[in-house]
C-alpha positions as CSV (number, residue, x, y, z in Angstrom):
1,M,-5.1,6.0,27.8
2,K,-2.8,7.2,24.8
3,T,-2.3,4.5,22.2
4,N,1.3,5.1,20.5
5,A,1.2,1.9,18.2
6,T,1.2,1.1,14.6
7,V,-2.2,1.9,13.0
8,P,-4.2,-1.1,13.5
9,S,-5.8,-1.5,10.1
10,A,-3.0,-0.6,7.6
11,G,-0.6,-2.7,9.6
12,D,-2.2,-6.1,9.6
13,P,-5.5,-5.7,7.7
14,E,-5.9,-9.2,6.2
15,L,-5.6,-10.9,9.4
16,Q,-8.7,-9.4,10.5
17,Q,-10.7,-10.0,7.5
18,L,-12.6,-13.1,8.2
19,Q,-13.9,-12.3,12.0
20,T,-17.3,-13.2,11.1
21,S,-20.1,-15.4,12.6
22,T,-19.6,-19.0,12.3
23,S,-23.2,-19.8,12.6
24,R,-24.2,-19.3,8.9
25,P,-24.9,-22.6,7.3
26,A,-22.5,-21.8,4.1
27,F,-19.5,-22.0,6.6
28,T,-20.0,-25.8,6.9
29,R,-20.2,-28.5,4.3
30,P,-21.2,-32.1,4.4
31,T,-18.6,-34.9,4.5
32,A,-18.8,-38.2,2.7
33,R,-20.4,-39.5,5.9
34,G,-23.0,-36.7,6.1
35,H,-21.5,-35.0,9.1
36,A,-20.6,-31.1,8.9
37,A,-17.0,-30.2,8.7
38,P,-15.6,-26.8,9.0
39,T,-14.8,-25.1,5.8
40,R,-11.7,-23.2,5.1
41,L,-13.4,-19.9,6.1
42,A,-14.0,-21.5,9.7
43,L,-10.4,-22.6,10.0
44,V,-9.4,-19.0,8.8
45,L,-11.5,-17.6,11.5
46,A,-10.2,-19.8,14.0
47,L,-6.6,-18.5,13.1
48,T,-7.5,-15.1,12.9
49,M,-9.2,-14.9,16.2
50,V,-6.2,-16.3,17.7
51,L,-3.7,-13.6,16.3
52,V,-6.0,-10.6,16.3
53,A,-5.9,-8.5,19.2
54,C,-8.6,-5.9,20.2
55,A,-8.0,-2.3,19.4
56,G,-9.6,0.9,19.0
57,R,-9.7,2.4,15.6
58,P,-10.3,6.0,14.4
59,G,-13.9,6.4,13.3
60,P,-16.1,9.4,12.3
61,G,-15.1,12.8,13.8
62,S,-11.4,11.5,14.5
63,L,-10.0,14.1,11.9
64,T,-10.9,17.2,14.0
65,V,-8.3,20.1,13.2
66,S,-5.8,20.7,15.9
67,Q,-5.4,24.5,16.7
68,E,-2.7,23.9,19.4
69,P,0.8,25.5,18.9
70,A,3.2,22.8,17.5
71,P,6.8,24.3,17.0
72,D,8.5,21.2,17.4
73,A,6.3,19.0,15.2
74,T,6.9,18.5,11.6
75,E,3.9,19.2,9.2
76,H,3.5,17.3,5.9
77,T,1.0,18.2,3.1
78,V,-0.7,15.5,1.5
79,L,-2.8,15.7,-1.7
80,V,-5.8,13.1,-1.8
81,A,-7.3,11.6,-4.5
82,T,-10.2,9.2,-3.7
83,T,-13.3,7.1,-5.1
84,R,-14.8,7.4,-1.7
85,Q,-17.9,9.5,-0.8
86,R,-17.3,12.9,1.2
87,D,-18.6,12.5,4.9
88,T,-20.6,15.3,6.0
89,R,-20.1,14.5,9.7
90,P,-17.6,17.0,11.4
91,G,-14.0,15.8,11.4
92,S,-14.5,13.0,8.9
93,L,-13.9,14.1,5.3
94,F,-14.6,11.0,3.7
95,S,-16.6,7.8,4.3
96,G,-16.4,4.1,3.2
97,E,-19.0,4.4,0.7
98,R,-18.4,4.7,-3.0
99,A,-18.6,7.9,-4.9
100,D,-19.8,8.0,-8.5
101,E,-16.7,10.0,-9.4
102,L,-13.1,10.9,-8.4
103,D,-13.1,13.6,-5.8
104,H,-10.1,15.4,-4.3
105,A,-8.8,16.9,-1.2
106,V,-5.6,18.5,0.3
107,A,-4.7,18.0,4.2
108,T,-1.8,18.8,6.2
109,V,-0.9,16.6,9.1
110,S,1.9,17.1,11.8
111,V,4.2,14.5,13.1
112,P,5.1,14.9,16.9
113,P,8.9,15.3,17.8
114,S,8.7,11.8,19.8
115,H,7.8,9.8,16.7
116,E,9.0,6.3,16.2
117,P,9.8,5.2,12.8
118,G,7.3,2.7,11.4
119,K,4.6,3.7,14.1
120,I,1.5,6.1,14.1
121,E,1.0,7.9,17.3
122,W,-2.6,8.0,17.6
123,P,-4.5,10.6,19.9
124,S,-6.4,8.9,22.7
125,A,-9.0,11.5,21.5
126,P,-9.6,14.1,18.6
127,P,-7.8,16.5,17.9
128,G,-4.8,15.3,19.8
129,N,-1.7,16.8,21.3
130,P,0.6,17.7,18.3
131,E,3.5,17.2,20.9
132,T,3.0,13.7,21.1
133,D,0.4,12.7,18.5
134,F,-0.3,12.8,14.8
135,T,-2.7,15.5,14.4
136,L,-4.5,17.2,11.4
137,R,-3.7,20.8,11.1
138,A,-5.9,21.8,8.1
139,A,-8.0,20.1,5.2
140,S,-10.2,21.0,2.5
141,Y,-12.0,19.6,-0.4
142,L,-10.7,20.4,-4.1
143,D,-12.1,20.1,-7.4
144,D,-10.0,18.5,-10.5
145,T,-8.6,21.8,-11.4
146,G,-7.5,22.7,-7.8
147,F,-5.9,19.2,-7.4
148,R,-3.8,19.9,-10.4
149,A,-2.9,23.4,-9.3
150,A,-2.2,22.3,-5.9
151,L,0.0,19.5,-7.0
152,N,2.1,22.0,-9.3
153,R,2.4,24.3,-6.4
154,E,3.8,21.7,-4.1
155,L,6.3,20.4,-6.9
156,A,7.5,24.2,-7.3
157,K,8.7,24.2,-3.8
158,R,11.1,21.4,-4.9
159,P,14.3,22.4,-6.6
160,K,14.8,20.9,-10.3
161,G,15.9,17.5,-10.0
162,Q,13.6,16.8,-7.0
163,R,10.4,17.3,-8.2
164,E,9.0,14.1,-7.6
165,V,5.6,12.5,-6.6
166,F,5.1,9.5,-4.4
167,V,1.6,8.1,-4.8
168,F,0.5,5.6,-2.1
169,V,-2.3,2.9,-2.6
170,H,-3.6,1.6,0.4
171,G,-5.1,-1.9,1.2
172,Y,-8.2,-3.8,2.6
173,N,-10.0,-3.1,5.7
174,T,-8.6,0.7,5.7
175,R,-10.6,3.6,7.1
176,F,-9.9,7.1,5.6
177,P,-8.0,8.5,8.8
178,E,-5.9,5.3,8.6
179,A,-4.8,5.8,5.1
180,L,-4.1,9.5,5.5
181,Y,-2.0,9.0,8.6
182,R,-0.2,6.0,7.1
183,M,0.7,8.0,4.2
184,V,2.2,10.6,6.2
185,Q,4.4,8.2,8.1
186,L,5.7,6.7,5.1
187,K,6.5,10.3,3.9
188,H,8.0,11.2,7.1
189,D,10.0,8.3,7.8
190,S,11.5,8.0,4.4
191,G,12.9,11.6,4.5
192,L,12.3,12.0,0.8
193,P,11.1,15.2,-0.6
194,Q,8.6,13.7,-2.9
195,V,5.1,15.3,-3.1
196,A,2.7,12.8,-1.3
197,V,-0.4,11.7,-3.3
198,L,-2.8,9.5,-1.4
199,F,-5.1,7.4,-3.8
200,T,-7.7,6.1,-1.3
201,W,-10.5,3.7,-2.7
202,A,-13.8,3.0,-1.0
203,S,-12.5,0.5,1.6
204,S,-15.4,-0.1,4.1
205,G,-12.9,-0.1,6.9
206,E,-14.7,-3.2,8.4
207,I,-13.4,-6.8,9.0
208,T,-16.4,-8.2,7.4
209,G,-16.2,-6.2,4.2
210,Y,-13.7,-8.3,2.3
211,L,-15.9,-8.9,-0.6
212,Y,-17.0,-5.2,-0.8
213,D,-13.7,-4.1,-0.6
214,N,-12.6,-6.4,-3.4
215,N,-15.1,-5.0,-5.6
216,S,-14.5,-1.5,-4.5
217,A,-10.8,-2.1,-5.4
218,T,-12.1,-3.2,-8.9
219,I,-14.3,0.0,-9.2
220,A,-11.4,2.1,-8.5
221,R,-9.5,1.1,-11.4
222,D,-10.5,4.2,-13.6
223,G,-10.0,6.4,-10.7
224,L,-6.4,5.4,-10.4
225,E,-5.8,5.8,-14.0
226,K,-7.0,9.2,-13.9
227,T,-4.9,10.1,-11.0
228,L,-1.9,8.4,-12.6
229,R,-2.4,10.5,-15.9
230,A,-2.9,13.9,-14.1
231,V,0.2,13.4,-12.1
232,A,2.1,12.6,-15.3
233,A,0.8,15.5,-16.9
234,S,2.0,17.8,-13.9
235,N,5.3,19.6,-13.7
236,A,6.6,16.1,-11.9
237,E,9.9,14.8,-13.1
238,K,9.2,11.4,-11.7
239,V,6.2,9.5,-10.5
240,N,6.7,6.8,-8.1
241,V,4.0,4.4,-7.0
242,L,3.7,2.1,-3.8
243,A,0.6,-0.3,-3.2
244,H,0.1,-2.3,-0.2
245,S,-1.9,-5.5,0.0
246,M,-5.3,-5.4,-1.8
247,G,-4.1,-2.1,-3.2
248,N,-2.0,-4.1,-5.7
249,W,-5.0,-5.4,-7.4
250,V,-6.1,-1.9,-7.8
251,L,-2.5,-1.1,-9.4
252,T,-1.9,-4.2,-11.5
253,E,-5.4,-3.8,-13.1
254,T,-5.0,-0.2,-13.7
255,A,-1.5,-0.9,-15.3
256,R,-3.1,-3.6,-17.6
257,Q,-6.0,-1.1,-18.7
258,I,-3.5,1.7,-19.3
259,R,-1.3,-0.6,-21.4
260,I,-4.2,-2.3,-23.3
261,S,-5.8,1.5,-24.1
262,G,-2.9,2.2,-26.4
263,K,-2.2,5.6,-24.5
264,P,0.7,4.6,-22.1
265,L,2.0,7.0,-19.5
266,P,5.3,9.1,-20.3
267,R,8.1,6.6,-20.1
268,N,10.6,9.4,-19.0
269,K,8.2,10.0,-15.9
270,M,7.6,6.7,-14.5
271,G,9.8,5.9,-11.4
272,L,9.6,3.0,-9.2
273,L,6.6,0.7,-9.0
274,A,6.6,-1.2,-5.5
275,M,4.2,-3.7,-4.5
276,A,4.2,-4.4,-0.7
277,A,2.8,-7.5,0.4
278,P,0.6,-7.9,-2.5
279,D,-2.7,-9.8,-1.8
280,L,-2.9,-11.1,-5.3
281,D,-3.4,-14.5,-6.9
282,V,0.1,-15.3,-8.3
283,D,-1.7,-16.9,-11.5
284,V,-3.6,-13.6,-11.9
285,F,-0.4,-11.6,-11.9
286,K,1.2,-13.6,-14.4
287,S,-1.8,-13.5,-16.6
288,Q,-1.8,-9.6,-16.2
289,L,1.7,-9.5,-17.3
290,R,1.2,-11.6,-20.4
291,R,-1.8,-9.3,-21.2
292,S,-0.1,-5.8,-20.5
293,G,3.7,-6.9,-20.7
294,K,6.3,-6.1,-18.4
295,P,6.4,-2.4,-17.4
296,D,9.2,-0.3,-18.6
297,R,10.6,-0.2,-15.1
298,P,10.3,-3.8,-13.2
299,Y,7.9,-4.1,-10.3
300,V,9.8,-4.2,-7.2
301,I,7.9,-6.6,-5.0
302,L,8.2,-6.8,-1.3
303,V,7.7,-10.5,-0.1
304,S,7.6,-11.9,3.3
305,R,7.1,-15.9,3.6
306,D,5.9,-15.4,7.3
307,D,3.0,-13.0,6.5
308,R,0.3,-14.4,8.4
309,A,-2.4,-12.3,6.8
310,L,-1.6,-13.5,3.6
311,Q,-1.5,-17.0,4.7
312,A,-5.1,-16.5,5.8
313,S,-6.1,-15.0,2.3
314,S,-4.3,-18.2,0.9
315,L,-6.7,-20.5,2.7
316,L,-9.6,-18.6,1.4
317,A,-8.1,-18.8,-2.3
318,G,-8.2,-22.6,-1.9
319,G,-4.5,-23.0,-0.8
320,K,-3.3,-20.9,-3.9
321,Q,-0.1,-18.7,-2.6
322,R,-0.6,-14.9,-2.8
323,L,2.0,-13.0,-4.3
324,G,3.4,-11.3,-1.3
325,A,4.1,-14.7,0.3
326,Y,5.1,-16.4,-2.7
327,D,8.3,-18.8,-2.0
328,D,9.5,-19.0,-5.4
329,E,11.5,-15.8,-5.5
330,E,13.6,-16.8,-8.5
331,G,10.3,-17.3,-10.3
332,L,9.1,-13.8,-9.5
333,A,12.7,-12.5,-10.9
334,E,12.2,-14.5,-14.0
335,L,9.1,-12.6,-14.8
336,G,11.0,-9.4,-14.8
337,A,10.4,-8.4,-11.2
338,V,12.9,-7.3,-8.6
339,V,12.3,-9.2,-5.4
340,V,13.0,-7.6,-2.1
341,D,12.7,-10.5,0.5
342,L,11.7,-9.2,4.2
343,T,11.3,-12.5,5.7
344,E,14.1,-12.0,8.1
345,V,12.8,-8.6,9.0
346,K,11.1,-8.7,12.3
347,G,7.6,-7.5,12.0
348,A,6.2,-4.9,14.5
349,D,2.6,-6.4,14.2
350,A,1.4,-9.9,14.9
351,S,0.4,-10.5,11.4
352,N,3.8,-9.5,9.9
353,H,1.7,-7.9,7.1
354,G,2.9,-4.2,7.6
355,K,6.6,-4.8,7.3
356,F,6.7,-2.1,4.4
357,A,5.8,0.7,7.0
358,Q,8.9,-0.1,9.0
359,L,11.2,-0.2,5.7
360,A,10.2,3.6,5.2
361,Q,13.0,4.7,7.1
362,A,15.6,3.0,5.0
363,A,13.9,4.1,1.8
364,P,16.7,6.3,0.4
365,E,19.2,3.5,0.9
366,L,17.1,1.2,-0.6
367,R,16.2,3.2,-3.5
368,R,19.8,3.9,-4.1
369,A,20.4,0.0,-3.9
370,L,17.7,-0.5,-6.5
371,E,18.7,2.1,-8.8
372,S,22.3,0.9,-8.9
373,L,21.0,-2.3,-10.5
374,D,21.2,-2.7,-14.2
375,L,17.7,-3.4,-15.0
376,R,17.9,-3.4,-18.7
377,A,16.7,-6.9,-19.7
378,Q,19.0,-9.0,-21.7
379,V,17.5,-11.9,-23.5
380,G,18.9,-15.2,-22.1
381,T,19.8,-14.1,-18.8
382,T,17.6,-16.7,-17.3
383,D,20.1,-19.0,-15.5
384,A,20.1,-17.5,-12.2
385,T,19.0,-14.7,-9.9
386,V,21.5,-12.0,-8.7
387,E,21.9,-11.3,-4.9
388,T,22.7,-7.7,-4.9
389,V,22.7,-6.4,-1.4
390,G,26.0,-6.3,0.0
391,N,28.9,-4.0,1.3
392,T,27.6,-0.5,1.0
393,A,23.9,-1.2,0.6
394,K,24.1,-3.6,3.3
395,A,25.9,-1.4,5.6
396,A,23.3,1.6,4.8
397,I,20.5,-0.7,5.5
398,T,20.3,-2.2,8.8
399,F,17.3,-4.3,8.0
400,P,18.2,-8.2,7.1
401,L,17.0,-8.1,3.4
402,R,17.8,-9.5,0.2
403,I,17.2,-8.1,-3.4
404,L,16.9,-10.7,-6.2
405,T,17.0,-9.7,-9.8
406,A,16.9,-11.6,-13.2
407,P,14.8,-9.6,-15.8
408,I,14.4,-11.7,-18.6
409,T,11.8,-12.1,-21.5
410,A,10.2,-15.5,-20.2
411,L,6.5,-14.3,-20.8
412,S,7.2,-13.1,-24.3
413,R,8.3,-16.6,-25.4
414,Q,5.0,-18.2,-24.2
């Protein structure tokens, strides 16, 4: 049976992260009376087992190239930068193992004419039918020089004024095919002419691999820095970045690393820095900003207070709220961020963790709304946030969202 549904890992990954055995002694702790009591991990297990539905996921061999004619499908080229090892099995390209060096590839993926925004139409078996499924049309590995050349070739296809790059950093529990097809879905639904660059770090793609993934995300900082520097040094006129979930740990740590290196990225080339459902400790984020300073352009943080995946992650963190579900929006705005509140947007998945994928179809209108804001901070504007979605923007964006902004210098005074 064909599965035309949102990709199971990129849509609600954290919600699956703790489906591990409860038989291990470490999952219980003694109470004052000497009896065993469930730990937070066991409680989260109960939550996730109720909410997570079983679903097939693309594994090795799922990226077989389709040779079928696809006159009605739309093809998209994606440039790949990755800290994953190459996978020598046919139809696999990259595994979840960590590579010693940054690697690259280029892939062409077609989107079927029947595509529904926000979804990925997965084939029931590779290579799939291009009339009804996402299908891989071509793929090859690249070295550093080949990556830079391919990037400039793609940019040259765009007219001046539209030579922008869109870098996407995926989250936890994401296999390479899932990351690639999510990148394509975001690119296709947005309709923006930006060159797509997928930065994919070595996620194990397994629900039991949370710690492995977290360490892999940390290791990936150097790779993302190298990628961003290569993109900024290309013929791109603007570089925009979107990170999802645990990918925001890679993004913010890389931004901190670049800032303290004393070799910043070209200010005139940096565009939007968007953080979708960031699985990041709020205090860690504040600490990163204190050390690296607020970026030249504010972070755009997509939050949703009904994100069940981040609620589960919060339990693991001892009840500390995650940035993507933080309920003090004004506090985030005071840090210099622009907050896009998606709480009222109806999620397409049980965890409400993949709303950013649904929002892609409104990307042009949302971008215009964000760019219309006066983001040049003025010292002393600390008294309130500003609701900026209304009239034109509200009419253009059919999602019930709010944008809050109050860029101030609160951290520099601490």
